[in-house]
TIVEX-327779 format. One line per 4 residues: number of its first residue (from 1); their letters; for each residue x, y, z of C-alpha. Coordinates in pm, whole numbers, padded with zeros to 5 digits. Example, Ala and Ser with C-alpha at 12.3 -4.5 7.8 and 13.67 -1.06 7.14 Angstrom:
! residues 2
1	AS	01230,-00450,00780  01367,-00106,00714
***
This chain:
! residues 134
1	MLRI	01405,-00296,-00077  01172,-00020,00005  01259,00230,00253  00977,00422,00442
5	PEHI	01001,00719,00686  00885,00612,01031  00607,00880,01042  00462,00743,00702
9	YHEL	00488,00378,00841  00277,00485,01151  00028,00674,00916  -00031,00354,00711
13	IAHA	-00117,00165,01021  -00339,00462,01152  -00520,00465,00817  -00590,00089,00835
17	REGL	-00723,00119,01183  -00937,00426,01096  -01095,00223,00800  -01209,-00076,01005
21	PLEV	-01394,-00294,00927  -01325,-00213,00565  -01000,-00231,00361  -00815,00102,00299
25	CGIL	-00586,00173,00013  -00352,00425,-00132  -00029,00513,-00306  00315,00583,-00186
29	GGSG	00533,00820,-00394  00904,00884,-00374  01233,00867,-00548  01466,00571,-00589
33	DTVM	01368,00319,-00316  01267,00583,-00069  00901,00680,00003  00849,01054,00047
37	VMNR	00466,01098,00030  00161,00899,00129  -00169,00949,-00058  -00481,00798,00118
41	MVNA	-00734,00700,-00143  -01096,00587,-00151  -01172,00209,-00166  -01421,00234,-00439
45	DASS	-01539,-00127,-00353  -01606,-00027,00014  -01540,-00387,00102  -01368,-00576,00401
49	EHFT	-01239,-00824,00152  -01103,-00636,-00149  -01030,-00296,-00275  -01023,-00094,-00596
53	LEPR	-00853,00243,-00624  -01100,00504,-00751  -00984,00581,-01108  -01014,00959,-01112
57	EQFA	-00847,00988,-00787  -00579,00764,-00894  -00512,00971,-01208  -00503,01292,-00987
61	VYKA	-00241,01130,-00766  -00024,01011,-01064  -00036,01365,-01204  00054,01523,-00868
65	LRAR	00357,01299,-00817  00474,01368,-01180  00449,01734,-01105  00687,01688,-00808
69	DLSI	00918,01476,-01012  00831,01162,-00790  00728,00818,-00895  00477,00572,-00762
73	LAIY	00668,00329,-00549  00401,00141,-00393  00026,00052,-00371  -00085,-00030,-00026
77	HSHP	-00397,-00176,00127  -00510,-00326,00452  -00635,-00674,00555  -00864,-00614,00844
81	ASPA	-00879,-00976,00949  -00630,-01178,00740  -00252,-01211,00732  -00016,-00969,00560
85	RPSE	00031,-01179,00248  -00125,-01130,-00093  -00463,-01309,-00161  -00528,-01474,-00481
89	EDIR	-00725,-01158,-00580  -00454,-00943,-00488  -00212,-01129,-00697  -00455,-01139,-00987
93	MAYT	-00528,-00764,-00959  -00154,-00660,-00943  -00162,-00465,-01277  00107,-00220,-01211
97	PGVS	00466,-00369,-01285  00765,-00217,-01105  00579,-00110,-00795  00570,-00259,-00432
101	YIII	00252,-00392,-00295  00222,-00323,00083  -00023,-00511,00305  -00113,-00388,00644
105	SLAD	-00272,-00670,00853  -00473,-00595,01163  -00558,-00967,01210  -00374,-00963,01545
109	PTGA	-00550,-00710,01774  -00228,-00648,01968  -00045,-00505,01674  -00029,-00454,01296
113	DVKS	00188,-00646,01058  00321,-00460,00759  00486,-00638,00474  00590,-00542,00118
117	FLIE	00586,-00762,-00190  00681,-00739,-00551  00405,-00907,-00777  00458,-00950,-01142
121	NGTV	00280,-01197,-01383  00139,-01393,-01093  00469,-01433,-00912  00510,-01314,-00565
125	EQEQ	00839,-01209,-00381  00848,-01060,-00041  01084,-00759,-00020  01265,-00599,00263
129	LEII	01100,-00308,00422  01322,-00070,00601  01175,00188,00838  01381,00497,00838
133	TE	01400,00684,01170  01402,01061,01134
***
């Protein structure tokens, strides 16, 4: 299970909407199973169908999280026009074991669909996402 404060959950959706028509991406940091910080990042691919975290920016985020004694809990990205489920490319590119992969789908114009997955060695498992009210 991954726990996300309500304000960060809404910020994920806002980031996805602001990035349309492209995919957006970023890293969520925290402790245990609870997200504490959101780091918006540049989609180096600038694409509506895939994303790549910009390597220098990614390193800076890792370093900043370590300095605060936090861990990377999740990598997130949006799907502007497809469902909140990992694509074949998402599964193939899931290189970071032990983190959650969050997908924010904006395929339904009436609302966002946000889901979290554990992806390791090509195996995908949806995990529970708990929104923490503050």
